[in-house]
PyMOL commands that place a pseudoatom at each C-alpha (Angstrom):
pseudoatom trace, name=CA, resn=MET, resi=1, chain=A, elem=C, hetatm=0, pos=[-40.193, -32.469, 87.514]
pseudoatom trace, name=CA, resn=ARG, resi=2, chain=A, elem=C, hetatm=0, pos=[-43.557, -32.651, 86.019]
pseudoatom trace, name=CA, resn=PHE, resi=3, chain=A, elem=C, hetatm=0, pos=[-45.592, -29.722, 84.381]
pseudoatom trace, name=CA, resn=SER, resi=4, chain=A, elem=C, hetatm=0, pos=[-49.239, -29.596, 84.563]
pseudoatom trace, name=CA, resn=LYS, resi=5, chain=A, elem=C, hetatm=0, pos=[-51.621, -27.847, 82.401]
pseudoatom trace, name=CA, resn=PRO, resi=6, chain=A, elem=C, hetatm=0, pos=[-51.996, -24.917, 84.592]
pseudoatom trace, name=CA, resn=ASP, resi=7, chain=A, elem=C, hetatm=0, pos=[-48.104, -24.667, 84.764]
pseudoatom trace, name=CA, resn=PHE, resi=8, chain=A, elem=C, hetatm=0, pos=[-47.909, -24.790, 81.050]
pseudoatom trace, name=CA, resn=LEU, resi=9, chain=A, elem=C, hetatm=0, pos=[-50.659, -22.028, 80.603]
pseudoatom trace, name=CA, resn=ALA, resi=10, chain=A, elem=C, hetatm=0, pos=[-48.591, -19.916, 83.054]
pseudoatom trace, name=CA, resn=MET, resi=11, chain=A, elem=C, hetatm=0, pos=[-45.471, -20.522, 81.150]
pseudoatom trace, name=CA, resn=ARG, resi=12, chain=A, elem=C, hetatm=0, pos=[-46.616, -20.079, 77.666]
pseudoatom trace, name=CA, resn=TRP, resi=13, chain=A, elem=C, hetatm=0, pos=[-46.085, -16.309, 77.428]
pseudoatom trace, name=CA, resn=SER, resi=14, chain=A, elem=C, hetatm=0, pos=[-42.488, -16.802, 78.551]
pseudoatom trace, name=CA, resn=ILE, resi=15, chain=A, elem=C, hetatm=0, pos=[-42.100, -19.777, 75.898]
pseudoatom trace, name=CA, resn=LEU, resi=16, chain=A, elem=C, hetatm=0, pos=[-43.540, -17.541, 73.206]
pseudoatom trace, name=CA, resn=ALA, resi=17, chain=A, elem=C, hetatm=0, pos=[-41.258, -14.721, 74.235]
pseudoatom trace, name=CA, resn=CYS, resi=18, chain=A, elem=C, hetatm=0, pos=[-38.161, -16.943, 74.000]
pseudoatom trace, name=CA, resn=CYS, resi=19, chain=A, elem=C, hetatm=0, pos=[-39.136, -18.315, 70.528]
pseudoatom trace, name=CA, resn=ALA, resi=20, chain=A, elem=C, hetatm=0, pos=[-39.900, -14.788, 69.330]
pseudoatom trace, name=CA, resn=SER, resi=21, chain=A, elem=C, hetatm=0, pos=[-36.474, -13.735, 70.763]
pseudoatom trace, name=CA, resn=ALA, resi=22, chain=A, elem=C, hetatm=0, pos=[-34.668, -16.654, 69.078]
pseudoatom trace, name=CA, resn=LEU, resi=23, chain=A, elem=C, hetatm=0, pos=[-36.400, -15.663, 65.773]
pseudoatom trace, name=CA, resn=ALA, resi=24, chain=A, elem=C, hetatm=0, pos=[-35.429, -12.121, 66.285]
pseudoatom trace, name=CA, resn=SER, resi=25, chain=A, elem=C, hetatm=0, pos=[-31.864, -13.055, 66.784]
pseudoatom trace, name=CA, resn=ALA, resi=26, chain=A, elem=C, hetatm=0, pos=[-31.843, -15.346, 63.755]
pseudoatom trace, name=CA, resn=ALA, resi=27, chain=A, elem=C, hetatm=0, pos=[-33.187, -12.462, 61.699]
pseudoatom trace, name=CA, resn=ILE, resi=28, chain=A, elem=C, hetatm=0, pos=[-30.603, -10.143, 62.983]
pseudoatom trace, name=CA, resn=LEU, resi=29, chain=A, elem=C, hetatm=0, pos=[-27.825, -12.584, 62.518]
pseudoatom trace, name=CA, resn=TYR, resi=30, chain=A, elem=C, hetatm=0, pos=[-28.751, -13.200, 58.910]
pseudoatom trace, name=CA, resn=SER, resi=31, chain=A, elem=C, hetatm=0, pos=[-29.364, -9.568, 58.216]
pseudoatom trace, name=CA, resn=SER, resi=32, chain=A, elem=C, hetatm=0, pos=[-25.904, -8.918, 59.715]
pseudoatom trace, name=CA, resn=SER, resi=33, chain=A, elem=C, hetatm=0, pos=[-24.511, -11.526, 57.606]
pseudoatom trace, name=CA, resn=LYS, resi=34, chain=A, elem=C, hetatm=0, pos=[-25.912, -10.190, 54.330]
pseudoatom trace, name=CA, resn=TYR, resi=35, chain=A, elem=C, hetatm=0, pos=[-25.134, -6.747, 55.310]
pseudoatom trace, name=CA, resn=ALA, resi=36, chain=A, elem=C, hetatm=0, pos=[-21.413, -7.795, 55.843]
pseudoatom trace, name=CA, resn=GLU, resi=37, chain=A, elem=C, hetatm=0, pos=[-21.416, -9.616, 52.497]
pseudoatom trace, name=CA, resn=ASN, resi=38, chain=A, elem=C, hetatm=0, pos=[-22.928, -6.577, 50.544]
pseudoatom trace, name=CA, resn=ALA, resi=39, chain=A, elem=C, hetatm=0, pos=[-20.442, -4.333, 52.392]
pseudoatom trace, name=CA, resn=LEU, resi=40, chain=A, elem=C, hetatm=0, pos=[-17.662, -6.511, 51.416]
pseudoatom trace, name=CA, resn=LYS, resi=41, chain=A, elem=C, hetatm=0, pos=[-18.826, -6.641, 47.815]
pseudoatom trace, name=CA, resn=ASP, resi=42, chain=A, elem=C, hetatm=0, pos=[-19.163, -2.901, 47.659]
pseudoatom trace, name=CA, resn=ARG, resi=43, chain=A, elem=C, hetatm=0, pos=[-15.558, -2.617, 49.063]
pseudoatom trace, name=CA, resn=ARG, resi=44, chain=A, elem=C, hetatm=0, pos=[-14.419, -5.017, 46.380]
pseudoatom trace, name=CA, resn=ASP, resi=45, chain=A, elem=C, hetatm=0, pos=[-16.085, -2.810, 43.698]
pseudoatom trace, name=CA, resn=ALA, resi=46, chain=A, elem=C, hetatm=0, pos=[-14.817, 0.268, 45.059]
pseudoatom trace, name=CA, resn=GLN, resi=47, chain=A, elem=C, hetatm=0, pos=[-11.238, -1.089, 44.958]
pseudoatom trace, name=CA, resn=SER, resi=48, chain=A, elem=C, hetatm=0, pos=[-11.876, -2.317, 41.360]
pseudoatom trace, name=CA, resn=LEU, resi=49, chain=A, elem=C, hetatm=0, pos=[-13.136, 1.123, 40.510]
pseudoatom trace, name=CA, resn=LEU, resi=50, chain=A, elem=C, hetatm=0, pos=[-10.106, 2.904, 42.203]
pseudoatom trace, name=CA, resn=VAL, resi=51, chain=A, elem=C, hetatm=0, pos=[-7.640, 0.508, 40.430]
pseudoatom trace, name=CA, resn=ASP, resi=52, chain=A, elem=C, hetatm=0, pos=[-9.333, 1.330, 37.045]
pseudoatom trace, name=CA, resn=ALA, resi=53, chain=A, elem=C, hetatm=0, pos=[-9.213, 5.047, 37.761]
pseudoatom trace, name=CA, resn=ARG, resi=54, chain=A, elem=C, hetatm=0, pos=[-5.669, 4.755, 38.629]
pseudoatom trace, name=CA, resn=LYS, resi=55, chain=A, elem=C, hetatm=0, pos=[-4.983, 2.973, 35.464]
pseudoatom trace, name=CA, resn=ARG, resi=56, chain=A, elem=C, hetatm=0, pos=[-6.809, 5.659, 33.509]
pseudoatom trace, name=CA, resn=LEU, resi=57, chain=A, elem=C, hetatm=0, pos=[-4.858, 8.268, 34.927]
pseudoatom trace, name=CA, resn=ALA, resi=58, chain=A, elem=C, hetatm=0, pos=[-1.583, 6.911, 34.464]
pseudoatom trace, name=CA, resn=ALA, resi=59, chain=A, elem=C, hetatm=0, pos=[-2.620, 6.272, 30.704]
pseudoatom trace, name=CA, resn=ALA, resi=60, chain=A, elem=C, hetatm=0, pos=[-3.671, 9.909, 30.504]
pseudoatom trace, name=CA, resn=HIS, resi=61, chain=A, elem=C, hetatm=0, pos=[-0.489, 10.977, 31.941]
pseudoatom trace, name=CA, resn=GLU, resi=62, chain=A, elem=C, hetatm=0, pos=[1.370, 8.917, 29.421]
pseudoatom trace, name=CA, resn=ASP, resi=63, chain=A, elem=C, hetatm=0, pos=[-0.681, 10.247, 26.490]
pseudoatom trace, name=CA, resn=GLN, resi=64, chain=A, elem=C, hetatm=0, pos=[0.225, 13.709, 27.525]
pseudoatom trace, name=CA, resn=LYS, resi=65, chain=A, elem=C, hetatm=0, pos=[3.746, 12.870, 27.631]
pseudoatom trace, name=CA, resn=ASN, resi=66, chain=A, elem=C, hetatm=0, pos=[3.564, 11.354, 24.286]
pseudoatom trace, name=CA, resn=MET, resi=67, chain=A, elem=C, hetatm=0, pos=[1.593, 14.197, 22.774]
pseudoatom trace, name=CA, resn=ARG, resi=68, chain=A, elem=C, hetatm=0, pos=[4.490, 16.631, 24.097]
pseudoatom trace, name=CA, resn=SER, resi=69, chain=A, elem=C, hetatm=0, pos=[7.061, 14.481, 22.549]
pseudoatom trace, name=CA, resn=TYR, resi=70, chain=A, elem=C, hetatm=0, pos=[4.966, 14.040, 19.094]
pseudoatom trace, name=CA, resn=ASP, resi=71, chain=A, elem=C, hetatm=0, pos=[4.181, 17.689, 19.187]
pseudoatom trace, name=CA, resn=ALA, resi=72, chain=A, elem=C, hetatm=0, pos=[7.848, 18.509, 19.265]
pseudoatom trace, name=CA, resn=GLU, resi=73, chain=A, elem=C, hetatm=0, pos=[8.931, 15.925, 16.619]
pseudoatom trace, name=CA, resn=TYR, resi=74, chain=A, elem=C, hetatm=0, pos=[5.849, 17.320, 14.443]
pseudoatom trace, name=CA, resn=GLY, resi=75, chain=A, elem=C, hetatm=0, pos=[7.293, 20.805, 14.917]
pseudoatom trace, name=CA, resn=VAL, resi=76, chain=A, elem=C, hetatm=0, pos=[10.531, 19.651, 13.713]
pseudoatom trace, name=CA, resn=LEU, resi=77, chain=A, elem=C, hetatm=0, pos=[9.253, 18.019, 10.745]
pseudoatom trace, name=CA, resn=SER, resi=78, chain=A, elem=C, hetatm=0, pos=[7.070, 21.028, 9.856]
pseudoatom trace, name=CA, resn=GLU, resi=79, chain=A, elem=C, hetatm=0, pos=[10.028, 23.420, 10.143]
pseudoatom trace, name=CA, resn=ARG, resi=80, chain=A, elem=C, hetatm=0, pos=[12.097, 21.079, 7.878]
pseudoatom trace, name=CA, resn=LYS, resi=81, chain=A, elem=C, hetatm=0, pos=[9.119, 21.022, 5.461]
pseudoatom trace, name=CA, resn=VAL, resi=82, chain=A, elem=C, hetatm=0, pos=[8.849, 17.379, 5.481]
pseudoatom trace, name=CA, resn=ILE, resi=83, chain=A, elem=C, hetatm=0, pos=[5.172, 17.482, 6.222]
pseudoatom trace, name=CA, resn=GLY, resi=84, chain=A, elem=C, hetatm=0, pos=[2.828, 18.816, 3.186]
pseudoatom trace, name=CA, resn=ASP, resi=85, chain=A, elem=C, hetatm=0, pos=[3.232, 18.496, -0.467]
pseudoatom trace, name=CA, resn=ASP, resi=86, chain=A, elem=C, hetatm=0, pos=[6.353, 17.884, -2.279]
pseudoatom trace, name=CA, resn=ARG, resi=87, chain=A, elem=C, hetatm=0, pos=[8.860, 20.953, -2.697]
pseudoatom trace, name=CA, resn=ARG, resi=88, chain=A, elem=C, hetatm=0, pos=[10.251, 20.325, -6.218]
pseudoatom trace, name=CA, resn=LEU, resi=89, chain=A, elem=C, hetatm=0, pos=[10.914, 23.841, -6.638]
pseudoatom trace, name=CA, resn=ASP, resi=90, chain=A, elem=C, hetatm=0, pos=[12.511, 24.312, -3.486]
pseudoatom trace, name=CA, resn=TRP, resi=91, chain=A, elem=C, hetatm=0, pos=[14.712, 21.282, -4.004]
pseudoatom trace, name=CA, resn=MET, resi=92, chain=A, elem=C, hetatm=0, pos=[15.792, 22.457, -7.469]
pseudoatom trace, name=CA, resn=GLU, resi=93, chain=A, elem=C, hetatm=0, pos=[16.521, 25.948, -6.137]
pseudoatom trace, name=CA, resn=GLY, resi=94, chain=A, elem=C, hetatm=0, pos=[18.449, 24.314, -3.371]
pseudoatom trace, name=CA, resn=MET, resi=95, chain=A, elem=C, hetatm=0, pos=[20.471, 22.244, -5.736]
pseudoatom trace, name=CA, resn=GLU, resi=96, chain=A, elem=C, hetatm=0, pos=[21.343, 25.146, -7.909]
pseudoatom trace, name=CA, resn=LYS, resi=97, chain=A, elem=C, hetatm=0, pos=[22.601, 26.968, -4.821]
pseudoatom trace, name=CA, resn=ILE, resi=98, chain=A, elem=C, hetatm=0, pos=[24.764, 24.033, -3.890]
pseudoatom trace, name=CA, resn=ARG, resi=99, chain=A, elem=C, hetatm=0, pos=[26.000, 23.981, -7.524]
pseudoatom trace, name=CA, resn=LEU, resi=100, chain=A, elem=C, hetatm=0, pos=[27.407, 27.524, -6.881]
pseudoatom trace, name=CA, resn=GLN, resi=101, chain=A, elem=C, hetatm=0, pos=[29.416, 26.227, -3.826]
pseudoatom trace, name=CA, resn=ASN, resi=102, chain=A, elem=C, hetatm=0, pos=[31.674, 24.337, -6.108]
pseudoatom trace, name=CA, resn=LEU, resi=103, chain=A, elem=C, hetatm=0, pos=[31.742, 21.304, -3.776]
pseudoatom trace, name=CA, resn=VAL, resi=104, chain=A, elem=C, hetatm=0, pos=[32.105, 18.904, -6.829]
pseudoatom trace, name=CA, resn=THR, resi=105, chain=A, elem=C, hetatm=0, pos=[33.566, 19.306, -10.224]
pseudoatom trace, name=CA, resn=ASP, resi=106, chain=A, elem=C, hetatm=0, pos=[30.039, 18.933, -11.842]
pseudoatom trace, name=CA, resn=PHE, resi=107, chain=A, elem=C, hetatm=0, pos=[26.871, 17.049, -11.171]
pseudoatom trace, name=CA, resn=ARG, resi=108, chain=A, elem=C, hetatm=0, pos=[23.466, 16.363, -12.835]
pseudoatom trace, name=CA, resn=TYR, resi=109, chain=A, elem=C, hetatm=0, pos=[20.180, 15.521, -11.348]
pseudoatom trace, name=CA, resn=ASN, resi=110, chain=A, elem=C, hetatm=0, pos=[16.759, 14.217, -12.114]
pseudoatom trace, name=CA, resn=ILE, resi=111, chain=A, elem=C, hetatm=0, pos=[13.581, 14.338, -9.838]
pseudoatom trace, name=CA, resn=ALA, resi=112, chain=A, elem=C, hetatm=0, pos=[10.926, 11.825, -10.702]
pseudoatom trace, name=CA, resn=PRO, resi=113, chain=A, elem=C, hetatm=0, pos=[7.135, 12.489, -10.016]
pseudoatom trace, name=CA, resn=GLN, resi=114, chain=A, elem=C, hetatm=0, pos=[5.988, 11.796, -6.670]
pseudoatom trace, name=CA, resn=LYS, resi=115, chain=A, elem=C, hetatm=0, pos=[4.426, 8.430, -5.568]
pseudoatom trace, name=CA, resn=ILE, resi=116, chain=A, elem=C, hetatm=0, pos=[3.140, 6.564, -2.521]
pseudoatom trace, name=CA, resn=TYR, resi=117, chain=A, elem=C, hetatm=0, pos=[6.056, 5.098, -0.582]
pseudoatom trace, name=CA, resn=ALA, resi=118, chain=A, elem=C, hetatm=0, pos=[5.747, 1.467, 0.900]
pseudoatom trace, name=CA, resn=PRO, resi=119, chain=A, elem=C, hetatm=0, pos=[8.632, 0.975, 3.318]
pseudoatom trace, name=CA, resn=GLN, resi=120, chain=A, elem=C, hetatm=0, pos=[9.951, -2.580, 3.965]
pseudoatom trace, name=CA, resn=PRO, resi=121, chain=A, elem=C, hetatm=0, pos=[9.307, -3.508, 6.595]
pseudoatom trace, name=CA, resn=PRO, resi=122, chain=A, elem=C, hetatm=0, pos=[6.036, -1.700, 6.982]
pseudoatom trace, name=CA, resn=VAL, resi=123, chain=A, elem=C, hetatm=0, pos=[5.982, 1.119, 9.472]
pseudoatom trace, name=CA, resn=ASP, resi=124, chain=A, elem=C, hetatm=0, pos=[2.965, 2.823, 11.388]
pseudoatom trace, name=CA, resn=SER, resi=125, chain=A, elem=C, hetatm=0, pos=[2.739, 6.240, 9.828]
pseudoatom trace, name=CA, resn=GLY, resi=126, chain=A, elem=C, hetatm=0, pos=[-0.363, 7.187, 11.554]
pseudoatom trace, name=CA, resn=ASN, resi=127, chain=A, elem=C, hetatm=0, pos=[-2.931, 9.539, 9.760]
pseudoatom trace, name=CA, resn=PHE, resi=128, chain=A, elem=C, hetatm=0, pos=[0.163, 10.286, 7.123]
pseudoatom trace, name=CA, resn=ASP, resi=129, chain=A, elem=C, hetatm=0, pos=[0.759, 8.935, 3.687]
pseudoatom trace, name=CA, resn=ILE, resi=130, chain=A, elem=C, hetatm=0, pos=[4.480, 8.526, 3.152]
pseudoatom trace, name=CA, resn=ARG, resi=131, chain=A, elem=C, hetatm=0, pos=[5.404, 10.027, -0.436]
pseudoatom trace, name=CA, resn=TYR, resi=132, chain=A, elem=C, hetatm=0, pos=[8.649, 9.685, -2.201]
pseudoatom trace, name=CA, resn=SER, resi=133, chain=A, elem=C, hetatm=0, pos=[9.999, 11.733, -5.023]
pseudoatom trace, name=CA, resn=GLU, resi=134, chain=A, elem=C, hetatm=0, pos=[13.200, 9.694, -6.412]
pseudoatom trace, name=CA, resn=MET, resi=135, chain=A, elem=C, hetatm=0, pos=[16.177, 11.808, -7.229]
pseudoatom trace, name=CA, resn=LYS, resi=136, chain=A, elem=C, hetatm=0, pos=[19.130, 10.307, -9.208]
pseudoatom trace, name=CA, resn=LEU, resi=137, chain=A, elem=C, hetatm=0, pos=[22.418, 12.192, -9.239]
pseudoatom trace, name=CA, resn=GLN, resi=138, chain=A, elem=C, hetatm=0, pos=[25.486, 11.877, -11.439]
pseudoatom trace, name=CA, resn=PHE, resi=139, chain=A, elem=C, hetatm=0, pos=[28.747, 13.381, -10.376]
pseudoatom trace, name=CA, resn=ASP, resi=140, chain=A, elem=C, hetatm=0, pos=[32.179, 14.176, -11.723]
pseudoatom trace, name=CA, resn=LEU, resi=141, chain=A, elem=C, hetatm=0, pos=[34.571, 14.264, -8.700]
pseudoatom trace, name=CA, resn=LEU, resi=142, chain=A, elem=C, hetatm=0, pos=[38.236, 14.983, -8.021]
pseudoatom trace, name=CA, resn=HIS, resi=143, chain=A, elem=C, hetatm=0, pos=[38.217, 12.566, -5.005]
pseudoatom trace, name=CA, resn=GLU, resi=144, chain=A, elem=C, hetatm=0, pos=[35.813, 10.671, -2.754]
pseudoatom trace, name=CA, resn=ALA, resi=145, chain=A, elem=C, hetatm=0, pos=[35.695, 13.523, -0.051]
pseudoatom trace, name=CA, resn=GLN, resi=146, chain=A, elem=C, hetatm=0, pos=[33.913, 15.751, -2.550]
pseudoatom trace, name=CA, resn=LEU, resi=147, chain=A, elem=C, hetatm=0, pos=[31.096, 13.400, -2.596]
pseudoatom trace, name=CA, resn=LEU, resi=148, chain=A, elem=C, hetatm=0, pos=[30.547, 13.535, 1.208]
pseudoatom trace, name=CA, resn=HIS, resi=149, chain=A, elem=C, hetatm=0, pos=[30.888, 17.171, 1.311]
pseudoatom trace, name=CA, resn=PHE, resi=150, chain=A, elem=C, hetatm=0, pos=[27.955, 17.557, -1.380]
pseudoatom trace, name=CA, resn=PHE, resi=151, chain=A, elem=C, hetatm=0, pos=[25.544, 15.265, 0.749]
pseudoatom trace, name=CA, resn=ASP, resi=152, chain=A, elem=C, hetatm=0, pos=[26.599, 17.217, 3.960]
pseudoatom trace, name=CA, resn=ALA, resi=153, chain=A, elem=C, hetatm=0, pos=[25.531, 20.493, 2.150]
pseudoatom trace, name=CA, resn=LEU, resi=154, chain=A, elem=C, hetatm=0, pos=[22.346, 18.727, 0.670]
pseudoatom trace, name=CA, resn=HIS, resi=155, chain=A, elem=C, hetatm=0, pos=[21.207, 17.820, 4.281]
pseudoatom trace, name=CA, resn=THR, resi=156, chain=A, elem=C, hetatm=0, pos=[22.099, 21.236, 5.787]
pseudoatom trace, name=CA, resn=ASP, resi=157, chain=A, elem=C, hetatm=0, pos=[21.278, 23.578, 3.217]
pseudoatom trace, name=CA, resn=ILE, resi=158, chain=A, elem=C, hetatm=0, pos=[17.965, 22.252, 1.756]
pseudoatom trace, name=CA, resn=LYS, resi=159, chain=A, elem=C, hetatm=0, pos=[14.942, 21.816, 3.896]
pseudoatom trace, name=CA, resn=GLY, resi=160, chain=A, elem=C, hetatm=0, pos=[13.438, 18.386, 3.380]
pseudoatom trace, name=CA, resn=TRP, resi=161, chain=A, elem=C, hetatm=0, pos=[14.390, 14.756, 4.033]
pseudoatom trace, name=CA, resn=TYR, resi=162, chain=A, elem=C, hetatm=0, pos=[16.608, 13.249, 1.367]
pseudoatom trace, name=CA, resn=GLN, resi=163, chain=A, elem=C, hetatm=0, pos=[17.000, 9.574, 1.771]
pseudoatom trace, name=CA, resn=LEU, resi=164, chain=A, elem=C, hetatm=0, pos=[20.083, 8.131, 0.146]
pseudoatom trace, name=CA, resn=GLU, resi=165, chain=A, elem=C, hetatm=0, pos=[19.925, 4.662, -1.246]
pseudoatom trace, name=CA, resn=GLY, resi=166, chain=A, elem=C, hetatm=0, pos=[23.435, 4.040, -2.370]
pseudoatom trace, name=CA, resn=CYS, resi=167, chain=A, elem=C, hetatm=0, pos=[26.203, 5.381, -4.695]
pseudoatom trace, name=CA, resn=THR, resi=168, chain=A, elem=C, hetatm=0, pos=[28.427, 3.796, -7.253]
pseudoatom trace, name=CA, resn=LEU, resi=169, chain=A, elem=C, hetatm=0, pos=[31.934, 5.131, -8.099]
pseudoatom trace, name=CA, resn=GLN, resi=170, chain=A, elem=C, hetatm=0, pos=[34.066, 4.516, -11.096]
pseudoatom trace, name=CA, resn=ARG, resi=171, chain=A, elem=C, hetatm=0, pos=[37.533, 5.743, -11.761]
pseudoatom trace, name=CA, resn=ASN, resi=172, chain=A, elem=C, hetatm=0, pos=[38.114, 7.776, -15.000]
pseudoatom trace, name=CA, resn=ALA, resi=173, chain=A, elem=C, hetatm=0, pos=[40.562, 6.039, -17.497]
pseudoatom trace, name=CA, resn=ALA, resi=174, chain=A, elem=C, hetatm=0, pos=[43.792, 7.917, -17.420]
pseudoatom trace, name=CA, resn=THR, resi=175, chain=A, elem=C, hetatm=0, pos=[44.536, 10.254, -20.309]
pseudoatom trace, name=CA, resn=PRO, resi=176, chain=A, elem=C, hetatm=0, pos=[47.914, 11.724, -21.379]
pseudoatom trace, name=CA, resn=GLY, resi=177, chain=A, elem=C, hetatm=0, pos=[48.435, 14.917, -19.278]
pseudoatom trace, name=CA, resn=SER, resi=178, chain=A, elem=C, hetatm=0, pos=[45.422, 14.802, -17.166]
pseudoatom trace, name=CA, resn=GLY, resi=179, chain=A, elem=C, hetatm=0, pos=[47.190, 14.288, -13.755]
pseudoatom trace, name=CA, resn=GLY, resi=180, chain=A, elem=C, hetatm=0, pos=[47.198, 17.316, -11.744]
pseudoatom trace, name=CA, resn=ASN, resi=181, chain=A, elem=C, hetatm=0, pos=[45.320, 19.616, -14.220]
pseudoatom trace, name=CA, resn=GLY, resi=182, chain=A, elem=C, hetatm=0, pos=[42.045, 19.633, -12.271]
pseudoatom trace, name=CA, resn=ALA, resi=183, chain=A, elem=C, hetatm=0, pos=[40.266, 16.992, -14.601]
pseudoatom trace, name=CA, resn=PRO, resi=184, chain=A, elem=C, hetatm=0, pos=[37.741, 14.813, -12.775]
pseudoatom trace, name=CA, resn=GLN, resi=185, chain=A, elem=C, hetatm=0, pos=[39.308, 11.405, -11.503]
pseudoatom trace, name=CA, resn=LEU, resi=186, chain=A, elem=C, hetatm=0, pos=[35.875, 9.814, -10.561]
pseudoatom trace, name=CA, resn=LYS, resi=187, chain=A, elem=C, hetatm=0, pos=[32.414, 9.425, -11.874]
pseudoatom trace, name=CA, resn=ALA, resi=188, chain=A, elem=C, hetatm=0, pos=[29.716, 8.739, -9.412]
pseudoatom trace, name=CA, resn=GLU, resi=189, chain=A, elem=C, hetatm=0, pos=[26.045, 7.782, -9.772]
pseudoatom trace, name=CA, resn=CYS, resi=190, chain=A, elem=C, hetatm=0, pos=[23.862, 8.027, -6.460]
pseudoatom trace, name=CA, resn=GLY, resi=191, chain=A, elem=C, hetatm=0, pos=[20.302, 7.021, -6.058]
pseudoatom trace, name=CA, resn=GLY, resi=192, chain=A, elem=C, hetatm=0, pos=[17.632, 7.923, -3.497]
pseudoatom trace, name=CA, resn=GLY, resi=193, chain=A, elem=C, hetatm=0, pos=[14.630, 10.225, -2.940]
pseudoatom trace, name=CA, resn=TRP, resi=194, chain=A, elem=C, hetatm=0, pos=[12.898, 13.055, -0.962]
pseudoatom trace, name=CA, resn=VAL, resi=195, chain=A, elem=C, hetatm=0, pos=[10.327, 11.772, 1.525]
pseudoatom trace, name=CA, resn=THR, resi=196, chain=A, elem=C, hetatm=0, pos=[7.401, 13.941, 2.475]
pseudoatom trace, name=CA, resn=LEU, resi=197, chain=A, elem=C, hetatm=0, pos=[4.479, 13.073, 4.791]
pseudoatom trace, name=CA, resn=LYS, resi=198, chain=A, elem=C, hetatm=0, pos=[1.021, 14.098, 3.633]
pseudoatom trace, name=CA, resn=ASN, resi=199, chain=A, elem=C, hetatm=0, pos=[-1.622, 14.348, 6.324]
pseudoatom trace, name=CA, resn=ARG, resi=200, chain=A, elem=C, hetatm=0, pos=[-4.750, 12.360, 4.914]
pseudoatom trace, name=CA, resn=SER, resi=201, chain=A, elem=C, hetatm=0, pos=[-7.133, 14.898, 6.832]
pseudoatom trace, name=CA, resn=ALA, resi=202, chain=A, elem=C, hetatm=0, pos=[-5.540, 17.917, 5.195]
pseudoatom trace, name=CA, resn=PRO, resi=203, chain=A, elem=C, hetatm=0, pos=[-7.581, 19.890, 2.461]
pseudoatom trace, name=CA, resn=GLN, resi=204, chain=A, elem=C, hetatm=0, pos=[-6.583, 18.820, -1.091]
for i in range(1, 204): cmd.bond("trace and resi %d" % i, "trace and resi %d" % (i + 1))
show_as sticks, trace
zoom trace
């Protein structure tokens, strides 16, 4: 079939309409593809934001839980007077009250000046300095159980945190007529110290 010039002129508008339709279809397909691509990207971004928000919410809940736990621990330490300055006078008064209980035959003690304590291995003490007041004790004992009773009383009757490092015991040399007359049978020396936590932000 052959087209003459008059036929072509008669069909040109149809051909132009088809070309325009093809171009419009291509433009629509391209726009649809870009829209779908952008929509998929927006969806991925939204999902990422949702995951991040969930993580932040979980972290906030965990922080709240930790704060409640730390607040309870802080309250206990404050009640025990572990937080703040050293309580030298309180400790001395408490030791004298224990002396009146006659838990041991006799004891002597010495509290050294407070110093910064560096535990080994190191621990994270947050915004607190760990301070240590060394206290050495010497005892005259009838038997070993007296020493245990003394430290039980020290921990329950005196507010603070005494960290016992260790004790050495030595039996007294036997002397004629000493048995059964209430004379001390043992000597003990113990070392340790009072631990306090000082908030670095607290006013001096």
